[in-house]
C-alpha positions as CSV (number, residue, x, y, z in Angstrom):
1,M,0.0,0.0,0.0
2,G,2.8,2.5,0.8
3,T,4.9,4.1,3.4
4,E,3.9,4.8,6.9
5,I,5.5,8.0,8.3
6,E,5.0,8.4,12.0
7,L,6.7,9.4,15.3
8,R,6.2,7.6,18.5
9,F,6.7,9.0,22.0
10,C,6.7,7.2,25.3
11,L,4.6,9.0,28.0
12,D,4.0,9.1,31.7
13,P,0.5,9.7,33.1
14,A,1.1,13.4,33.8
15,R,2.3,14.1,30.2
16,A,-0.6,12.0,28.8
17,R,-3.1,14.2,30.7
18,A,-1.4,17.4,29.6
19,I,-1.5,16.3,25.9
20,T,-5.3,15.8,26.1
21,R,-5.5,19.5,27.0
22,D,-3.1,20.7,24.3
23,P,-4.8,23.6,22.5
24,R,-3.5,22.3,19.1
25,L,-5.9,19.3,19.2
26,P,-9.2,20.1,17.7
27,G,-12.1,19.2,19.9
28,A,-13.0,15.9,21.5
29,P,-11.1,12.8,20.4
30,R,-12.5,9.8,18.7
31,R,-12.1,6.8,21.0
32,Q,-11.6,3.2,20.0
33,R,-10.9,0.0,21.7
34,M,-8.5,-2.2,19.7
35,S,-7.0,-5.6,20.2
36,S,-4.1,-6.9,18.0
37,L,-2.7,-10.3,17.5
38,Y,0.9,-10.5,16.3
39,F,2.1,-13.5,14.2
40,D,5.5,-15.1,13.7
41,P,6.9,-18.6,13.4
42,P,8.5,-20.2,16.5
43,D,12.0,-19.3,15.1
44,R,11.0,-15.6,14.9
45,A,11.9,-15.5,11.3
46,L,9.7,-12.4,10.6
47,A,11.2,-10.5,13.6
48,R,14.7,-11.2,12.2
49,E,13.5,-9.6,8.9
50,R,12.6,-6.6,11.1
51,A,8.9,-7.0,10.0
52,G,5.7,-7.3,12.0
53,L,2.5,-9.1,10.9
54,R,-0.7,-8.5,12.8
55,I,-4.5,-8.8,12.7
56,R,-6.3,-6.0,14.5
57,R,-9.9,-5.8,15.6
58,A,-11.3,-2.2,16.0
59,G,-14.9,-1.2,15.8
60,G,-16.1,-4.6,14.6
61,V,-13.7,-4.6,11.7
62,W,-10.7,-7.0,11.2
63,V,-7.6,-5.5,9.5
64,Q,-4.4,-7.4,8.5
65,T,-1.2,-5.2,8.5
66,L,2.3,-6.0,7.5
67,K,5.0,-3.5,8.4
68,N,8.7,-3.6,7.8
69,E,11.6,-1.3,8.5
70,G,12.8,0.7,5.6
71,A,16.2,-0.1,4.0
72,D,17.3,3.5,4.6
73,G,17.2,3.1,8.4
74,A,14.8,6.0,9.0
75,A,13.1,5.2,12.3
76,H,10.0,7.2,11.5
77,R,9.4,5.6,8.1
78,R,8.2,2.1,7.5
79,G,6.6,0.1,4.7
80,E,3.0,-0.6,5.5
81,W,0.4,-2.9,3.7
82,E,-3.1,-3.4,4.9
83,C,-6.3,-5.2,3.9
84,T,-9.6,-5.8,5.6
85,L,-10.6,-9.4,6.6
86,P,-13.9,-11.1,7.0
87,R,-12.6,-12.9,10.1
88,C,-9.4,-13.4,12.2
89,E,-7.6,-15.4,9.7
90,L,-4.5,-14.4,7.6
91,D,-4.9,-13.5,4.0
92,F,-1.9,-14.9,2.2
93,E,-3.1,-13.7,-1.2
94,A,-2.9,-10.1,0.1
95,L,0.6,-10.9,1.6
96,A,1.6,-12.2,-1.8
97,R,1.1,-8.6,-3.2
98,T,3.7,-7.1,-0.8
99,P,7.4,-6.7,-1.3
100,M,7.8,-9.6,1.1
101,A,5.9,-12.0,-1.2
102,D,8.8,-14.4,-1.6
103,W,8.9,-14.9,2.2
104,F,5.2,-15.9,2.3
105,T,5.3,-18.2,-0.7
106,R,7.1,-20.9,1.3
107,A,4.4,-23.3,2.7
108,D,6.5,-24.2,5.7
109,R,6.6,-20.6,6.8
110,R,2.9,-20.0,6.2
111,E,2.1,-23.1,8.2
112,A,4.4,-22.1,11.1
113,L,2.9,-18.7,11.5
114,A,1.0,-18.4,14.8
115,P,-0.1,-15.8,17.3
116,V,2.8,-14.9,19.7
117,F,1.5,-11.9,21.6
118,E,-1.3,-9.5,21.8
119,T,-1.9,-5.8,22.5
120,R,-5.1,-4.4,24.0
121,V,-5.3,-0.6,23.6
122,T,-7.8,2.2,24.1
123,R,-6.9,4.8,21.5
124,D,-8.0,8.5,21.4
125,T,-7.4,10.2,18.0
126,W,-7.5,13.7,16.7
127,R,-7.1,14.8,13.1
128,L,-4.9,17.9,13.0
129,A,-4.4,20.2,10.0
130,H,-1.1,22.0,9.8
131,A,1.0,23.6,7.0
132,G,-0.9,21.9,4.2
133,A,-0.8,18.5,5.9
134,F,-3.2,16.3,7.8
135,I,-1.7,14.6,10.8
136,E,-3.3,11.9,13.0
137,V,-2.5,12.4,16.7
138,A,-3.2,9.2,18.6
139,L,-2.9,8.6,22.4
140,D,-2.7,4.9,23.2
141,R,-3.3,3.4,26.7
142,G,-3.2,-0.4,27.3
143,R,-1.0,-3.4,27.7
144,I,1.1,-5.9,25.8
145,L,0.3,-9.5,26.7
146,A,3.0,-12.2,25.9
147,G,2.3,-15.5,27.7
148,E,2.6,-15.0,31.4
149,R,4.3,-11.5,30.9
150,S,2.7,-8.2,30.3
151,A,3.8,-4.6,30.0
152,P,1.9,-1.3,30.0
153,I,1.5,0.9,26.8
154,L,1.2,4.6,27.2
155,E,2.4,6.4,24.1
156,L,1.7,9.2,21.7
157,E,1.8,8.6,17.9
158,L,1.9,11.3,15.3
159,E,1.2,9.9,11.8
160,L,1.3,11.8,8.5
161,L,-1.8,11.1,6.6
162,E,-1.1,13.4,3.7
163,G,1.0,16.4,2.8
164,P,4.7,17.3,3.4
165,A,6.7,15.4,6.0
166,D,8.2,18.7,7.2
167,A,4.8,19.5,8.7
168,L,4.9,16.4,10.9
169,F,8.2,17.4,12.3
170,E,7.0,21.0,13.0
171,V,4.1,19.6,15.0
172,A,6.4,17.2,16.9
173,L,8.9,19.9,17.7
174,A,6.2,22.2,19.0
175,M,4.7,19.5,21.2
176,N,8.2,18.5,22.4
177,R,8.8,22.1,23.5
178,D,5.6,22.1,25.5
179,H,5.6,18.6,26.9
180,A,9.3,17.5,27.0
181,L,8.6,14.4,25.0
182,V,10.9,11.4,24.6
183,L,10.9,9.4,21.4
184,E,10.1,5.8,21.5
185,P,12.4,4.0,19.1
186,R,10.6,0.6,19.3
187,S,7.3,-0.2,17.7
188,K,4.7,-2.2,19.6
189,A,5.8,-5.3,17.7
190,A,9.4,-4.8,18.7
191,R,8.4,-4.3,22.3
192,G,6.2,-7.3,22.2
193,F,9.0,-9.6,20.9
194,A,11.3,-8.3,23.6
195,L,8.8,-9.0,26.3
196,L,8.2,-12.5,24.9
197,S,11.9,-13.3,25.0
198,G,12.5,-11.6,28.3
199,E,15.1,-9.3,26.7
200,T,15.8,-6.0,28.5
201,P,16.7,-2.8,26.6
202,A,20.4,-2.6,25.8
203,P,22.7,-0.1,24.2
204,A,22.4,-0.1,20.3
205,R,25.4,-0.3,18.1
206,G,25.3,1.2,14.6
207,R,23.8,-0.8,11.8
208,G,24.9,0.2,8.4
209,P,22.1,0.8,5.9
210,A,21.8,-1.3,2.7
211,V,23.2,1.1,0.0
212,A,23.1,-0.1,-3.6
213,A,26.3,0.6,-5.7
214,A,24.0,2.3,-8.3
215,A,22.5,4.7,-5.8
216,S,23.2,8.3,-6.2
217,T,25.5,10.2,-3.8
218,T,22.6,11.9,-2.1
219,Q,20.6,8.8,-1.8
220,A,23.5,7.1,-0.1
221,F,24.0,10.1,2.2
222,E,20.4,10.0,3.3
223,A,20.5,6.3,4.1
224,I,23.7,6.7,6.1
225,A,22.4,9.8,7.9
226,W,19.1,8.1,8.9
227,S,21.1,5.1,10.3
228,C,23.1,7.5,12.5
229,L,20.0,9.1,13.8
230,S,18.4,5.8,14.4
231,Q,21.4,4.7,16.5
232,L,21.3,8.0,18.5
233,L,17.6,7.6,19.1
234,A,18.0,4.0,20.3
235,N,20.4,5.1,22.9
236,A,18.8,8.4,23.9
237,H,16.9,7.0,26.9
238,G,20.1,5.7,28.4
239,V,22.2,8.9,28.4
240,G,22.4,11.4,31.2
241,G,20.9,8.9,33.7
242,G,24.0,7.3,35.2
243,G,23.2,3.8,34.0
244,D,25.1,1.6,31.6
245,P,28.0,3.7,30.3
246,E,27.8,2.0,26.9
247,Y,24.7,4.1,26.2
248,V,26.8,7.3,26.3
249,H,29.5,5.6,24.2
250,Q,27.1,4.5,21.5
251,A,25.4,7.8,21.5
252,R,28.7,9.5,20.9
253,V,29.6,7.0,18.2
254,A,26.3,7.8,16.4
255,L,27.1,11.5,16.6
256,R,30.6,10.9,15.3
257,R,29.3,8.8,12.4
258,L,26.9,11.6,11.5
259,R,29.6,14.2,11.5
260,A,31.9,12.0,9.5
261,A,29.1,11.5,7.0
262,L,28.6,15.3,6.7
263,A,32.3,15.6,6.1
264,S,32.5,12.7,3.6
265,F,29.7,14.1,1.5
266,R,30.5,17.8,1.7
267,R,30.9,18.1,-2.1
268,A,27.3,17.1,-2.5
269,I,26.0,18.4,0.8
270,P,27.3,22.0,1.1
271,R,28.8,22.8,4.5
272,E,26.6,25.9,5.0
273,V,23.5,23.8,4.5
274,A,24.7,21.1,6.9
275,A,25.9,23.6,9.6
276,P,22.9,23.4,11.9
277,V,22.9,19.6,12.0
278,A,26.7,19.5,12.6
279,A,26.4,22.1,15.4
280,G,23.7,20.0,17.1
281,A,25.8,16.9,16.9
282,R,28.8,18.8,18.4
283,L,26.7,20.2,21.2
284,I,25.4,16.8,22.5
285,A,28.8,15.1,21.9
286,G,30.6,17.8,23.8
287,A,28.0,17.6,26.7
288,L,28.6,13.9,26.9
289,G,32.5,14.2,26.7
290,E,33.3,14.6,30.4
291,E,31.0,11.8,31.4
292,R,32.6,9.6,28.8
293,D,36.1,10.4,30.1
294,L,35.1,9.3,33.5
295,D,33.6,6.1,32.2
296,V,36.8,5.3,30.3
297,F,38.9,6.1,33.4
298,E,36.8,3.7,35.4
299,L,36.5,0.9,32.9
300,E,40.0,1.0,31.4
301,T,42.2,2.1,34.4
302,L,40.5,1.6,37.7
303,A,38.7,-1.7,36.9
304,P,41.8,-3.5,35.5
305,L,43.9,-2.3,38.4
306,G,41.2,-3.4,40.8
307,A,41.0,-6.8,39.2
308,L,44.8,-7.2,39.8
309,G,44.3,-6.8,43.5
310,H,44.9,-3.1,43.9
311,A,41.2,-2.0,44.6
312,A,42.0,-1.2,48.2
313,W,44.7,1.3,47.2
314,L,42.3,3.0,44.8
315,D,39.5,3.4,47.4
316,A,41.1,6.7,48.6
317,L,40.0,8.3,45.4
318,A,36.4,7.0,45.5
319,P,34.7,10.1,47.1
320,A,36.4,12.5,44.7
321,L,35.5,10.3,41.8
322,A,31.8,10.2,42.8
323,E,31.8,14.0,43.2
324,A,33.4,14.4,39.8
325,R,30.8,12.2,38.2
326,E,27.9,14.2,39.7
327,R,29.5,17.4,38.6
328,A,29.8,16.1,35.1
329,R,26.1,15.2,35.0
330,R,25.1,18.6,36.3
331,R,27.3,20.3,33.6
332,S,25.8,18.3,30.8
333,G,22.4,19.1,32.2
334,D,19.6,19.8,29.8
335,E,21.8,18.9,26.7
336,V,21.7,15.2,27.4
337,A,18.3,14.9,28.9
338,A,16.1,12.6,26.8
339,P,13.8,15.4,25.6
340,A,16.8,17.4,24.5
341,V,18.2,14.4,22.5
342,T,14.7,14.0,21.2
343,R,14.6,17.6,19.9
344,N,18.0,17.2,18.3
345,V,17.0,13.9,16.5
346,Q,13.7,15.6,15.4
347,E,15.5,18.7,14.0
348,A,18.0,16.6,12.1
349,S,15.2,14.4,10.8
350,R,13.2,17.4,9.7
351,W,16.4,18.6,7.9
352,L,16.9,15.3,6.2
353,A,13.3,15.0,5.2
354,A,13.3,18.5,3.7
355,A,16.6,17.9,1.8
356,P,17.6,21.6,1.7
357,W,20.8,20.7,-0.1
358,Q,19.0,20.3,-3.4
359,P,19.4,23.3,-5.8
360,A,16.2,25.2,-6.5
361,P,14.4,23.7,-9.6
362,D,14.7,27.0,-11.4
363,A,18.3,27.6,-10.6
364,V,20.3,27.6,-13.9
365,D,23.7,29.1,-12.7
366,E,26.9,27.2,-13.0
367,A,27.2,26.4,-9.3
368,A,23.8,24.8,-9.2
369,A,24.7,22.7,-12.3
370,R,27.9,21.5,-10.7
371,L,26.1,20.6,-7.5
372,R,23.5,18.6,-9.4
373,V,26.2,16.6,-11.1
374,R,27.9,15.8,-7.8
375,Q,24.7,14.8,-6.2
376,A,23.7,12.5,-9.1
377,L,27.1,10.8,-9.2
378,P,27.0,7.1,-8.5
379,V,27.9,6.6,-4.9
380,R,30.6,4.1,-5.7
381,R,32.6,6.6,-7.6
382,H,32.1,9.2,-4.9
383,A,33.1,6.6,-2.2
384,A,36.3,5.8,-4.1
385,R,37.3,9.4,-4.2
386,V,36.6,10.0,-0.6
387,L,38.5,6.8,0.5
388,E,41.5,7.7,-1.5
389,R,41.6,11.2,-0.2
390,R,41.2,10.0,3.4
391,H,43.9,7.3,2.9
392,R,46.4,9.8,1.6
393,A,45.8,12.1,4.5
394,L,46.4,9.2,6.9
395,V,49.7,8.1,5.3
396,A,51.0,11.6,4.6
397,G,53.4,11.3,7.5
398,P,55.8,8.4,7.0
399,D,56.8,8.0,10.6
400,A,55.4,5.2,12.8
401,P,53.3,6.4,15.7
402,S,56.0,5.8,18.3
403,R,58.2,8.3,16.4
404,R,55.7,11.1,16.4
405,E,55.1,13.7,19.0
406,V,51.9,13.6,21.1
407,E,50.2,16.4,19.0
408,A,51.1,14.5,15.7
409,R,49.8,11.3,17.1
410,H,46.5,13.1,17.9
411,A,46.3,14.4,14.4
412,L,47.0,10.9,13.1
413,R,44.1,9.6,15.2
414,I,41.7,12.2,13.8
415,A,42.6,11.3,10.2
416,L,42.3,7.6,11.1
417,K,38.8,8.1,12.5
418,K,37.6,9.9,9.4
419,L,39.0,7.1,7.2
420,R,37.6,4.3,9.3
421,Y,34.1,5.8,9.4
422,A,34.2,6.3,5.6
423,A,35.5,2.7,5.1
424,D,32.8,1.2,7.3
425,A,30.1,3.2,5.5
426,F,31.4,2.5,2.0
427,A,32.8,-1.0,2.2
428,P,29.6,-2.8,1.3
429,L,29.8,-1.1,-2.1
430,F,33.0,-3.0,-2.9
431,D,34.2,-6.5,-2.5
432,S,34.1,-6.8,1.3
433,R,36.5,-9.8,1.3
434,A,39.2,-7.8,-0.3
435,G,38.8,-5.0,2.3
436,G,38.9,-7.3,5.3
437,D,42.6,-7.0,6.1
438,Y,42.6,-3.2,5.5
439,R,39.7,-2.5,7.7
440,Q,41.0,-4.8,10.4
441,A,44.3,-2.9,10.4
442,L,42.4,0.3,10.7
443,G,40.5,-1.0,13.7
444,E,43.6,-2.2,15.4
445,L,45.4,1.1,14.8
446,Q,42.4,3.0,16.1
447,D,42.3,0.9,19.3
448,A,45.9,1.5,20.0
449,L,45.8,5.2,19.3
450,G,42.7,5.4,21.4
451,T,44.5,3.9,24.3
452,L,47.3,6.4,23.9
453,T,44.9,9.3,23.5
454,A,43.1,8.3,26.7
455,I,46.3,8.2,28.8
456,A,46.9,12.0,29.0
457,P,43.3,12.9,30.2
458,A,43.4,9.9,32.5
459,R,46.6,11.2,34.1
460,A,45.1,14.7,34.4
461,L,41.9,13.2,35.9
462,A,43.9,11.2,38.4
463,S,45.8,14.3,39.4
464,R,42.5,16.3,39.9
465,L,41.0,13.5,41.9
466,A,44.1,13.4,44.2
467,S,43.9,17.2,44.6
468,A,40.2,17.0,45.5
469,S,40.9,14.3,48.1
470,E,42.2,14.9,51.5
471,S,46.0,14.6,51.5
472,S,47.1,11.3,52.9
473,P,49.7,8.6,52.3
474,A,46.8,6.5,50.8
475,V,46.1,9.2,48.2
476,S,49.8,9.5,47.3
477,A,50.0,5.8,46.9
478,A,47.0,5.6,44.7
479,L,48.4,8.4,42.4
480,A,51.8,6.6,42.2
481,L,50.0,3.3,41.3
482,L,48.0,5.0,38.6
483,E,51.1,6.7,37.1
484,G,53.0,3.4,37.0
485,W,50.0,1.7,35.3
486,Q,49.7,4.5,32.7
487,A,53.4,4.3,31.9
488,G,53.2,0.6,31.3
489,R,50.1,1.0,29.1
490,E,51.8,3.7,27.0
491,V,54.7,1.5,26.2
492,G,52.5,-1.4,25.2
493,A,50.1,0.8,23.2
494,L,53.0,2.4,21.3
495,G,54.2,-1.0,20.3
496,E,50.8,-2.2,19.2
497,A,50.2,1.0,17.2
498,D,53.5,0.6,15.4
499,R,52.6,-3.1,14.5
500,A,49.1,-2.0,13.3
501,W,50.7,0.8,11.2
502,A,53.0,-1.8,9.5
503,R,50.0,-4.1,8.9
504,L,48.0,-1.2,7.3
505,A,50.9,-0.5,5.0
506,R,50.9,-4.1,3.8
507,A,47.1,-4.3,3.4
508,G,45.7,-3.7,0.0
509,R,43.1,-1.0,-0.6
510,F,39.7,-2.2,-1.5
511,W,38.3,0.6,-3.6
């Protein structure tokens, strides 16, 4: 049938009540009670395809719906195919008319499909007109039922019924300003499968989009940028709360991937057009920086030392460390609160949906003509040029890392990160087997240089913690222990960096 464009937000009871009083909503809502059965084989084959199949009963009508996640990775956009049913029974003829027809042609898969969980929801809906678009605002209250397990549903959905997608993001941003909303990255289907399996939310690593070699440069950029925003969104609820530090790390990775994409595509996506998105990414990444430094210090210095039997020596720094962590959270403040990350994702999503980098249709000047050519260039050609430029920048200095000054090693690491992000994004366009050695050497070099880069701030942090602690022999002993550990790490990391540098020189380029 087409593409569903919607945004989901998780709510608490207070926000839900406030939304029902929002002056944007026209009049009394339409209320429906809905029950939905979700189907999958026992091996969860549909879920692995990132698809959901359900039969919903609402107002005495049965509706079958198949949804799947778009190949571009945009969290707000999914394929959706619906048909009405005479009864609660799957219509395989209708499923055969969807892009997943091949999946449903296998008799064994059709026979294995069975209800796996159910949702029961009371839905209040409003139809909102804004900026030439019609948007359905839906407030859902109910539960997911999966065997003996259940979980509450309380969420807001904004779905674009017709008109420009930009209008959807305008409404979402306005409501976020008034209600401090938090985007819900998981569909009800995804939440149901997680409940069924007993999985708990976990930090999300980046998942590269499927980019065809024949895609244009701008098509590839959009797919990569959407995947970065999806990764950021999937980790948003875990940042700023002092939980699993991997949420902060993966959020920063998503932001770095996005900034690297803007840099890699700058010939097709002019810098002045991309400046607001790049600035937003820098703001959040910077706000998370101090907390991430503390996480690295604890995970890569204090934890290994403690595991070696030195935990008692390090206890003298614990009060100062706790105070530093609390101070870092206060400093990051609003920038890393979930509603702020939601706003950043929405603003970047709106920018991507509007595609302001495209020259005006009536622009006939030479600059517009050159930009159109760059944007239409097959992405594989664009990728080869970017990779070659990044590779040359990396190997411009012939000296091994151990023979470079600290500032030069830092510049080497920056060049390496730009190359690695580009290689990870573009490798699927080429023969991935040929690029295996090259990308492995990049990863090993980045790990070694990352260790070296972390040593200087770790030393400075240890010194600040010691200064903030009461002077005592225990504090002096802890500081001496940390300095000895860092010195040993530095020697080992320099040796590993040199070996990875040599391996990279031997590895063949894959573009």
